[in-house]
VOKELO-982878 format. One record per residue: residue in three letters; x, y, z of N, C-alpha, C in turn. Coordinates in pm, whole numbers, padded with zeros to 5 digits, always signed. Layout:
BEGIN
alaXYZXYZXYZ
...
end
This chain:
BEGIN
met+00239+00446-03560+00145+00508-03469+00072+00406-03383
arg+00057+00285-03433-00016+00184-03358+00067+00125-03244
thr+00197+00128-03256+00283+00068-03155+00262+00129-03016
pro+00261+00262-02998+00238+00318-02865+00102+00277-02808
leu+00000+00272-02891-00132+00232-02844-00130+00088-02796
val-00064+00001-02869-00054-00139-02830+00020-00152-02698
ile+00126-00077-02680+00202-00082-02555+00117-00037-02437
val+00044+00072-02454-00044+00121-02348-00150+00017-02313
leu-00211-00042-02412-00313-00144-02387-00255-00265-02316
leu-00137-00308-02355-00073-00422-02289-00043-00390-02143
cys+00000-00269-02115+00027-00229-01977-00100-00229-01893
leu-00208-00180-01951-00335-00178-01879-00382-00320-01849
val-00372-00407-01946-00414-00547-01926-00324-00612-01822
ala-00196-00589-01826-00104-00647-01728-00139-00599-01588
gly-00176-00473-01574-00217-00421-01444-00340-00490-01391
cys-00435-00519-01476-00556-00589-01433-00524-00731-01390
val-00437-00797-01462-00404-00935-01433-00325-00947-01303
thr-00237-00852-01275-00152-00862-01157-00209-00790-01035
gly-00327-00739-01041-00386-00674-00926-00361-00524-00921
gly-00320-00468-01033-00304-00323-01039-00169-00277-00989
arg-00166-00163-00925-00041-00099-00888+00017-00150-00758
trp-00046-00240-00692-00004-00283-00560+00098-00398-00566
thr+00206-00378-00638+00307-00483-00648+00406-00468-00533
pro+00429-00575-00458+00518-00567-00342+00656-00509-00375
ala+00707-00535-00494+00839-00485-00531+00846-00333-00533
ser+00733-00265-00551+00734-00119-00558+00697-00052-00424
ala+00666-00129-00322+00616-00074-00196+00715+00021-00129
val+00839-00020-00116+00937+00065-00047+00962+00193-00126
ala+00974+00181-00257+00993+00301-00340+00872+00395-00328
asp+00752+00338-00323+00632+00421-00306+00634+00493-00172
ala+00676+00422-00067+00685+00483+00066+00790+00594+00065
glu+00902+00570+00001+01007+00672-00007+00956+00797-00080
arg+00881+00776-00187+00825+00889-00263+00728+00968-00175
asp+00645+00896-00099+00550+00965-00011+00621+01040+00101
ile+00725+00982+00155+00804+01050+00258+00866+01178+00201
ala+00922+01167+00083+00985+01283+00019+00886+01396-00006
ser+00759+01361-00029+00657+01462-00053+00580+01498+00075
ser+00635+01458+00190+00573+01486+00321+00433+01430+00334
gln+00408+01319+00270+00277+01254+00279+00294+01126+00362
val+00303+01144+00493+00322+01031+00583+00185+00968+00607
arg+00175+00840+00573+00051+00767+00589+00083+00619+00599
phe-00017+00541+00638+00003+00398+00652-00098+00323+00566
ala-00053+00210+00515-00134+00131+00422-00227+00036+00498
tyr-00354+00039+00460-00456-00046+00519-00507-00144+00414
val-00532-00266+00458-00590-00368+00372-00731-00393+00424
gly-00825-00403+00330-00966-00413+00367-01005-00544+00431
gly-01128-00546+00471-01188-00658+00541-01295-00602+00632
phe-01350-00685+00716-01451-00638+00810-01392-00528+00897
val-01268-00549+00939-01194-00448+01013-01062-00427+00940
pro-01047-00316+00865-00921-00291+00793-00803-00290+00890
phe-00691-00343+00846-00574-00349+00933-00449-00304+00858
thr-00343-00282+00934-00216-00234+00880-00113-00346+00891
pro-00096-00425+00786+00000-00535+00791+00141-00487+00824
gly+00211-00566+00904+00350-00536+00936+00369-00454+01063
leu+00261-00400+01117+00274-00316+01236+00220-00389+01359
pro+00282-00366+01475+00234-00430+01596+00095-00377+01635
val+00016-00462+01693-00118-00422+01737-00107-00384+01885
thr-00080-00255+01908-00069-00204+02045-00139-00069+02054
asp-00162-00025+02176-00221+00107+02194-00129+00217+02142
ala+00001+00200+02162+00097+00300+02116+00096+00310+01963
thr+00088+00196+01896+00080+00196+01749-00047+00266+01705
his-00156+00235+01770-00284+00297+01734-00277+00449+01747
glu-00211+00498+01850-00196+00643+01868-00117+00705+01753
val-00011+00637+01709+00069+00688+01597-00015+00688+01470
leu-00089+00580+01446-00170+00569+01325-00276+00679+01318
lys-00332+00718+01433-00434+00823+01434-00379+00958+01390
gln-00248+00975+01402-00185+01103+01369-00152+01117+01221
his-00167+01009+01145-00125+01010+01005-00237+00963+00913
gly-00218+00990+00785-00318+00954+00685-00324+00804+00658
arg-00424+00769+00577-00446+00630+00539-00427+00612+00389
leu-00365+00502+00353-00353+00460+00214-00433+00332+00202
glu-00548+00338+00137-00632+00221+00122-00580+00137+00005
val-00531+00019+00037-00471-00069-00063-00577-00167-00111
gly-00634-00137-00226-00736-00224-00284-00871-00207-00218
pro-00962-00301-00244-01097-00295-00189-01094-00295-00036
gln-01178-00213+00024-01182-00204+00170-01304-00274+00230
gly-01376-00347+00149-01493-00417+00200-01460-00556+00251
cys-01563-00628+00287-01547-00763+00342-01506-00865+00235
ile-01546-00842+00113-01517-00937+00006-01387-00895-00062
gln-01291-00985-00063-01161-00959-00123-01145-01045-00247
asp-01062-00999-00339-01040-01074-00462-00914-01161-00451
glu-00874-01218-00562-00761-01310-00562-00626-01241-00541
his-00623-01111-00538-00498-01036-00520-00477-00988-00377
phe-00558-01039-00286-00550-00997-00146-00410-01019-00087
glu-00353-01136-00110-00220-01167-00054-00114-01071-00108
gln-00122-01041-00236-00026-00948-00298-00041-00809-00237
arg-00164-00763-00220-00187-00631-00160-00142-00629-00014
ser-00163-00738+00057-00119-00745+00197+00032-00735+00208
glu+00103-00801+00118+00249-00795+00118+00296-00654+00081
tyr+00230-00592-00015+00262-00453-00051+00246-00365+00074
ala+00132-00377+00141+00104-00294+00259+00206-00321+00369
arg+00245-00445+00389+00342-00480+00493+00475-00409+00465
arg+00524-00419+00343+00652-00356+00308+00644-00204+00317
tyr+00535-00148+00268+00514-00003+00273+00513+00043+00419
asn+00435-00026+00502+00421+00013+00642+00551+00001+00719
leu+00629-00103+00692+00756-00118+00762+00849-00001+00732
arg+00853+00041+00606+00937+00156+00571+00885+00284+00634
met+00753+00303+00629+00694+00425+00685+00711+00426+00838
trp+00695+00312+00902+00711+00302+01048+00854+00337+01087
ser+00949+00288+01010+01089+00318+01035+01112+00469+01028
tyr+01055+00532+00927+01069+00677+00912+01006+00751+01031
val+00885+00716+01066+00814+00783+01175+00889+00762+01307
ser+00939+00642+01329+01012+00612+01453+01140+00694+01464
asp+01206+00717+01353+01330+00794+01352+01307+00944+01360
his+01185+00991+01336+01158+01135+01332+01054+01178+01436
lys+01062+01123+01553+00968+01160+01660+01002+01293+01719
end
């Protein structure tokens, strides 16, 4: 009976150490899952001005972003933790997949 509890606790600790669920390796699969559930949105990384890594900064991009939901990847404030780079890479990969989908389905 103790083995499942130990496994759950180890998973929780591993999530805290690695920055939680924002692992770059899962970004494309997460985007695919959201697309399949008709939840089209783009990933934002916090800071003074939250941004969408991987997407061009143009007026046309901004218009597309306004039409879709937001996925806040980690803290959205000015102070970022040591996992900022990992979350940025997650957001970049997620956004590239989502952008590809949106571009193909205009």
